[in-house]
Residue, then its C-alpha position, 0 to 999 in steps of 0.5 A: m717456373t723452371a728455366r733452361s739455357i737458350l742460345w740467344c742472338p739478336g732476334l734468334v732463339l736456339s735450343g741449348a743442344l745447339m750451343l756447342t755447335s753453333g755458339a762459336l760460329l754465331g757469336c752468341t751467348p747463353t741466356p736463361v729463358p723460361v721453358e714455357q716462353a720458348q715453347a710458346k713461340p712458333r718456330v720459323l726456318t729460313t734457308f739462309t742468314i740474310l732471310a733470317d735477318m729480315a724475318n727477325r726484323v718483322a717478327g720482333g721477338h714474337l717468333q723463333v727464327e733460325s737459318i738452316t745454313r750457317l754464317g759463311a755458308e755457300i748456299h747455292g750448292y748447300e748439302p744439308s746434314p742429318s743434324d740440320l734436319r734434326r734442328a728443323e724438327g718442330a718448325q711450323l714455317v719455312l721461308i725460302n728465296g725461290f728463283g732456283l736459288e735453293r736447289w737443295a731445299d726440296r730434298f731437305l723439306s721432303g723430310l718436313p712434310d707438315v711444314q708450310r713453305v713460303v717463297l719470298t720472291e713471290g710477286i717479283k719479276p726476275l731478271p734473267i741470268a746473263g752469260d753462257v748458261a741455259a736460257a730463261k733461268p732467273n737470277p735469284h739475288a733479288w734481295m740485293s735491291p733495297r726496293l725489291a727487299e720491300v717485297y720480301v718484307e711484305n711477304i714475310r709479314k703476310a706469312f707471319s700474320a697467318l701463322d700467328p694472328a694474335h701478333a699481326a698488328a705487331f708484325k705490320g708495325n715492324a714491317e712498316a718500320y723496316r720498309a722505311e729503313l730500306r727506302a732510306l737505304d735506297k736513297e743512301l746507296r743512290r747518292d753514294l754510287a752517283t759519285l762514281p765517274p761514268q767510265h768506271r761504273l763497272l762492277a767486276t765480281c766473281e759471281g753475277a749476284f749484282s744484277y738487280l743492284a746494277r739495274d737500280y743504280g745504273l752500273t754495268e755488271a761483269y763477272l767470272w761466272p753467272v751463279n755459284a752453282e756454276s762456278q767453274v772458271t773457264p779460260q773463256r770466262m776469265a779472258r772475257l773479264i780480263a779484256t773488259v776490265r782492261e778495255r774499260q781501265v777499271p781500277a778495281v775488281f772484287c769477289e764474294s765472301t763465300v768463294s775463293a778470290e784467287a781467280q779474281k786476283q789473277v784477273a786483277a794482275e793480268s788486266g792492270s787492275r787491283f783486287a780491292g775487297v770482298f762483298f757479302v751477298d749470300s751470307l751475313s758476317p758474324e755480329a762483329g763483322p761488317a755485314s751483320s744485317l742486310l742493311e749493313l751488308q749493303r752499306h759495306n758493299v757499296t762503300t767497298l765498291v766506291n772506295g775501290l773504283k775511286g782508288r782509295 
């Protein structure tokens, strides 16, 4: 049996041709993997890194799972490149979030007419995007609720079992174990957020990406723009957030890792608050960072929020 160099990340297999372009970004190391073994696994794409993490947990190594977008990418208005399309060749399944998040996906997937598409928010009732945007738009960030993340996991399990029936039992066991971790995470976040004083339970961020989490844990959400695809900071939006933070005397404001925090730092300066850190929402961090998985992303965000609002 011959072997070739395969780029290996936790639960992720990429062909050797991608090593030079992806290795430094993903923090992966090349490991020899038999060609027959690599080719035998069905190939699955996800639209962003958080979905890839969830999918890898369910796949358990039985499938090749790869995110189309890289770590740190701004996924709302992502512009796929020809190299993205080449990397997608040979995929049998694409997992997308839905709720209007991946506006670029239709164009991208038109180049992959034979690839099945599964929407992971199927079965979730969306919250509307609040604020000065067109009515009836769903907020796409449902994965930010650990409870709703369980729906994602079940939809992934169903898709993988249909794709690779021989490993359906393994997918079921992996999904059940992952859902148990999400339920434990829900209790952990609820406990930590319950320590915030009522007058400071305001989550002030750049993007309105925390609607589901705020609903689950009794927080109020305020932001500079509703979704990153509409991220123009208007004077009206900034003035409104400054007034809210000042009126509530909220000690800290935050921003997301995939956008500039400069406008939010101005909000902090003009409201008498302080800029207290960065949240991860649309992308994981590198492996050595604070949000290398969805579970760690949630823990990092809540710890950052609680520390900021308590003045630590």
